[in-house]
C-alpha positions in Angstrom: -18.8 -26.3 -10.5 -18.4 -26.5 -6.8 -14.7 -26.8 -6.8 -14.5 -23.7 -8.8 -16.5 -21.8 -6.5 -14.4 -23.0 -3.7 -11.3 -22.0 -5.3 -12.8 -18.4 -6.2 -13.4 -18.0 -2.5 -10.3 -19.6 -1.0 -7.6 -18.4 -3.3 -8.3 -14.6 -2.9 -8.4 -15.3 1.0 -5.1 -17.1 1.0 -3.5 -14.3 -1.1 -4.9 -11.8 1.4 -3.6 -13.8 4.3 -0.3 -14.2 2.8 0.2 -10.5 1.8 -1.1 -9.5 5.2 1.4 -11.8 6.9 4.3 -10.4 4.9 3.4 -6.8 5.7 1.3 -5.2 8.4 1.3 -2.1 6.2 -2.0 -0.6 5.4 -2.9 0.3 1.9 -3.7 4.0 1.1 -5.0 5.8 -1.9 -2.9 8.7 -3.0 -3.5 11.6 -5.2 -1.2 14.6 -6.4 -0.6 17.2 -3.5 -2.3 19.8 -5.7 -5.5 17.8 -6.1 -8.3 19.7 -4.4 -10.0 16.5 -2.9 -9.1 16.0 0.7 -10.9 12.5 1.1 -12.4 10.1 -1.2 -15.0 7.7 0.1 -14.9 3.9 -0.3 -18.0 4.1 -2.4 -16.4 6.8 -4.7 -13.3 4.6 -5.1 -15.3 1.5 -6.1 -16.9 3.9 -8.8 -13.5 4.9 -10.0 -11.7 1.6 -10.0 -14.7 -0.3 -11.4 -15.1 2.1 -14.3 -18.5 3.6 -13.3 -17.2 7.1 -13.0 -14.1 8.8 -14.5 -14.0 11.8 -12.4 -13.2 12.9 -8.7 -16.0 13.9 -6.5 -15.3 17.6 -7.4 -15.9 16.7 -11.0 -12.3 16.6 -12.3 -11.5 13.8 -14.6 -9.4 11.2 -13.0 -6.4 9.3 -14.4 -6.9 6.0 -12.5 -3.7 4.1 -12.0 -3.5 0.3 -11.0 -1.0 -2.4 -10.8 -0.7 -5.1 -13.6 -3.1 -8.1 -13.5 -1.8 -10.7 -10.9 0.3 -8.2 -8.9 -0.5 -9.0 -5.2 -1.3 -5.4 -4.2 -3.9 -5.2 -7.0 -5.7 -8.4 -5.7 -5.5 -7.2 -2.1 -6.7 -3.7 -3.1 -9.6 -4.6 -5.2 -10.9 -7.5 -2.9 -10.6 -5.1 0.1 -12.3 -2.4 -1.7 -15.2 -4.2 -3.2 -15.6 -7.3 -0.9 -15.6 -9.5 -3.9 -13.2 -12.3 -5.1 -10.7 -11.2 -7.7 -12.3 -13.8 -10.1 -15.6 -11.8 -10.1 -13.8 -8.5 -10.5 -11.9 -9.9 -13.5 -15.1 -11.2 -14.9 -16.8 -7.9 -14.4 -14.0 -6.3 -16.3 -14.1 -8.6 -19.1 -17.8 -7.9 -19.6 -17.2 -4.1 -19.3 -14.4 -4.2 -21.7 -16.4 -6.2 -24.3 -19.3 -3.8 -24.0 -16.8 -0.7 -24.6 -18.6 1.1 -21.6 -15.3 1.8 -19.9 -11.5 1.3 -20.2 -9.1 -0.4 -17.8 -7.2 1.8 -15.4 -3.6 2.4 -16.6 -1.4 -0.5 -15.3 2.0 -0.2 -13.6 4.4 -2.8 -12.6 5.8 -1.3 -9.2 5.0 0.9 -6.3 7.7 3.4 -7.3 6.1 3.6 -10.9 2.8 4.4 -9.2 4.3 6.9 -6.8 6.3 8.8 -9.7 3.1 9.1 -12.0 0.9 10.3 -9.0 3.6 12.8 -8.0 4.0 14.1 -11.6 0.3 14.1 -12.8 -2.2 16.4 -11.1 -5.3 14.2 -12.0 -3.7 10.8 -11.2 -5.1 8.6 -8.4 -3.3 5.3 -7.2 -2.7 3.1 -4.2 0.5 2.1 -2.3 1.4 0.7 1.1 1.4 3.4 3.7 5.1 3.0 4.4 5.9 4.0 0.7 4.1 7.3 0.9 6.3 10.3 0.3 5.8 14.1 0.6 5.3 14.2 -3.1 1.8 12.7 -2.8 -1.4 13.1 -0.7 -3.2 10.3 1.1 -7.0 10.7 0.5 -8.3 7.2 1.7 -6.8 4.7 4.3 -7.9 1.1 4.6 -8.7 0.2 8.3 -7.0 -2.9 9.5 
């Protein structure tokens, strides 16, 4: 049991350090440029990405985009956003899925796929490295390094 707890803490930290060492790029949350929301708080993002709310702060339904499970950006984003190990986040989603209270965000394989979907979908929200941002999307949240 202690070994499992040790690895549930150490593995996400090692992944975070590895991803951070490979890139000094900050993650940013993006929306369609026509989205009326100029800024979204960390608390509001937690609610969206953990399935507690399905709408932007202005009440517009949100199409939440994520990366496939196991993608390094997904782990980095969710652990940075929530302050919890990825194992706890995955366990939470297993419970939520079983209860039927919420559905998983739509999963994508690449940064380009997220950028393309956000740029073409007015109610989409996703996250990418800051260096990947184009004029076709709008940044509404930036992680502080």
